[in-house]
C-alpha positions in Angstrom: 0.0 0.0 0.1 1.3 3.4 -0.9 1.7 6.4 1.3 -1.6 8.0 2.2 -2.7 11.0 0.1 -3.6 14.3 1.7 -7.0 16.0 0.6 -6.6 18.9 -1.8 -8.2 21.0 0.9 -5.2 20.3 3.1 -2.8 21.1 0.5 -4.3 24.1 -1.1 -4.9 26.8 1.7 -8.5 27.1 2.6 -9.9 30.8 2.6 -11.8 31.9 5.8 -10.7 28.7 7.6 -13.0 29.1 10.7 -15.7 31.4 9.5 -18.3 28.6 9.5 -18.6 25.3 11.0 -18.2 23.2 7.9 -14.8 25.1 7.1 -13.7 24.5 10.7 -14.6 20.9 10.6 -12.7 20.4 7.1 -9.7 22.1 8.6 -9.7 19.9 11.7 -9.6 16.9 9.3 -6.9 18.4 7.5 -4.8 18.7 10.6 -5.4 15.1 11.5 -4.6 14.0 7.9 -1.3 15.9 8.1 -0.5 14.2 11.5 -1.4 10.8 10.1 0.7 11.1 7.0 3.7 12.4 8.9 3.5 9.2 11.3 3.2 7.0 8.3 6.3 8.6 6.7 8.3 8.4 10.2 7.5 4.6 10.2 8.8 4.4 6.7 11.9 6.5 7.6 11.4 9.1 4.7 13.0 12.1 6.2 12.5 14.5 3.2 8.8 13.8 2.9 8.5 14.2 6.8 10.1 17.6 6.5 7.8 18.5 3.6 4.9 18.3 6.2 6.6 20.8 8.5 6.6 24.6 8.3 9.2 26.2 6.3 10.8 27.7 9.4 10.9 24.4 11.2 12.3 22.6 8.1 15.1 25.0 8.1 15.8 24.4 11.7 15.7 20.6 11.5 17.8 20.4 8.3 20.6 22.4 10.2 20.7 19.7 12.8 20.4 16.6 10.8 23.3 16.7 8.3 24.9 13.5 9.0 23.3 10.0 8.6 23.4 9.3 12.3 21.4 12.6 12.9 18.9 11.7 10.3 18.4 8.2 11.8 18.0 9.9 15.2 15.3 12.2 13.8 13.4 9.2 12.3 13.7 7.5 15.6 12.1 10.5 17.5 9.4 10.6 14.7 8.6 6.9 15.4 8.6 7.4 19.1 5.9 10.1 18.8 3.9 7.9 16.4 0.8 6.6 18.2 -1.0 3.3 17.4 -4.2 5.2 17.9 -5.3 8.7 19.4 -8.2 10.9 20.3 -8.7 14.5 19.4 -9.3 16.4 22.7 -9.6 20.1 21.4 -8.5 22.3 18.5 -7.7 26.0 19.3 -7.7 28.2 16.4 -5.9 31.4 16.0 -8.0 34.6 15.4 -6.9 34.7 11.7 -7.7 31.1 11.1 -4.2 30.6 9.7 -2.9 28.8 12.9 -4.1 26.0 15.2 -3.2 24.0 18.3 -4.2 20.4 18.2 -4.6 18.6 21.5 -4.4 14.8 21.3 -4.5 11.9 23.7 -2.0 9.3 22.2 -1.8 5.7 22.8 1.9 5.1 22.2 3.2 1.4 21.4 6.0 -0.4 23.2 9.3 0.9 21.8 12.3 -1.4 22.8 14.8 0.9 21.4 14.2 3.4 24.2 12.9 0.8 26.6 9.4 2.3 26.7 6.3 0.2 27.7 2.9 0.9 26.2 1.8 4.3 27.6 -0.7 6.9 27.0 0.5 10.7 26.5 -1.1 13.8 25.8 0.4 15.9 23.0 0.0 19.5 21.7 0.8 20.0 17.9 1.0 23.5 16.6 0.1 24.0 12.8 0.4 26.9 10.4 -1.2 27.3 7.1 1.3 28.4 4.5 0.7 29.7 1.0 2.3 29.4 -2.3 3.8 26.2 -3.9 3.8 23.3 -1.6 1.6 25.2 0.8 -1.2 24.3 3.1 -1.5 23.1 6.7 2.0 22.2 8.0 3.1 20.9 11.4 5.2 23.4 13.4 6.1 22.3 17.0 5.3 18.9 18.5 5.1 18.7 22.3 4.4 15.6 24.4 2.9 16.7 27.6 3.2 13.5 29.6 1.1 10.6 30.8 -2.3 11.9 32.1 -2.4 8.9 34.5 0.7 10.3 36.2 -0.3 13.9 36.7 0.4 15.2 40.2 -2.6 16.9 41.8 -3.2 18.6 45.2 -4.0 16.3 48.0 -7.2 18.4 48.8 -8.7 21.5 47.4 -9.3 23.3 50.7 -9.2 27.0 50.6 -8.1 29.4 53.4 -6.7 32.8 52.3 -4.5 32.8 55.4 -2.5 30.1 53.7 -1.1 32.6 51.0 2.5 33.3 51.6 2.3 37.1 51.0 6.0 37.4 51.8 6.7 36.2 48.3 6.4 39.5 46.3 6.6 37.9 42.8 5.2 34.5 41.8 3.2 33.3 38.9 1.6 30.1 37.5 1.4 29.7 33.7 -0.5 26.9 31.8 -3.6 25.6 30.4 -6.9 25.8 32.3 -8.6 22.4 32.8 -11.4 23.3 35.1 -13.3 26.3 36.3 -15.5 26.0 39.3 -17.4 28.6 41.4 -17.4 28.0 45.2 -19.3 29.9 47.8 -16.5 32.1 48.8 -13.9 31.6 46.0 -13.3 30.5 42.5 -11.3 27.5 41.7 -9.3 27.1 38.6 -7.3 24.0 37.9 -4.2 24.7 35.7 -2.1 22.1 33.9 1.7 22.8 34.0 3.5 20.0 32.3 2.9 16.9 34.6 1.2 18.9 37.4 -2.3 20.3 38.0 -2.2 23.4 40.2 -5.2 24.7 42.2 -5.4 28.4 41.6 -7.7 30.3 43.9 -9.5 33.6 42.9 -12.1 35.7 44.7 -15.7 34.7 44.4 -17.7 34.9 41.2 -19.6 38.0 42.4 -16.4 39.8 43.1 -14.9 38.9 39.6 -18.1 40.0 37.9 -18.1 43.3 39.6 -14.5 43.7 38.6 -15.5 43.1 34.8 -13.8 39.7 34.5 -14.7 37.8 31.3 -15.2 34.3 32.3 -14.6 33.1 28.7 -10.9 33.9 29.3 -11.0 31.5 32.2 -12.7 28.6 30.5 -11.0 25.2 30.1 -8.4 25.0 27.2 -7.4 28.6 27.5 -3.7 29.5 28.3 -3.2 31.8 31.1 -0.6 33.3 33.4 -1.8 33.9 36.9 0.3 36.2 39.2 -0.1 36.3 43.0 1.1 34.3 46.1 2.1 30.6 46.4 0.6 28.6 49.2 2.8 28.4 52.4 3.2 24.6 52.4 1.6 23.2 49.2 3.4 24.0 46.0 0.2 22.7 44.1 -1.9 25.4 45.3 -1.8 29.2 44.4 -3.6 32.4 45.3 -4.1 34.6 42.3 -4.3 38.5 42.3 -4.2 38.9 38.5 -4.0 37.1 35.3 -3.2 37.6 31.6 -3.1 35.5 28.3 -0.1 33.5 27.5 1.6 34.6 24.2 
């Protein structure tokens, strides 16, 4: 069987990528088709065709690092190590222009004896950019494995006491992806994923935030935010926020 073929929609840039649901759905399929094709090429060991599915900037960066045969072989091994036997799309976040996207996946990775890896699950984030011109279309930019979701470190409890805030620390922050937003009677709880940890970030109550003009859409799951404030005195998986901003 030959290599899988990408849809023309994925090769030729799609105008108004996320203006309507149909176009957005088509583009999501394009992202997974590019990912599937890249994995198939990694298993086949075809470096040049693998690179053709990466952004121009990433191609240049990788080519500068794989000039020898050993380097190229190592690049293929990395590609195979990141190639799942199956996966589930968790979320797609589009840029405002519709020319970029972040694809969040839950991967089932197979046993890989070369790196002594058992069969494991792993979350991944892949960034895509839509390039124009000859050979354009959706291209993979960065590939980031986020770790095994079954091994995430979480707080032992979610108890809230504002007196536990270490106000002696004048500059602290937590930056990551929001996985949960929950309104409590006297505070707001946000769970933030930072690599292999989930940190409980405490904010004032919903009423206080509403009166301050907070846009709760900015605090919804999958949003990337930076929270500033005070760490917990004894639990490094808890944080008391006094402000927040988007992650660039």
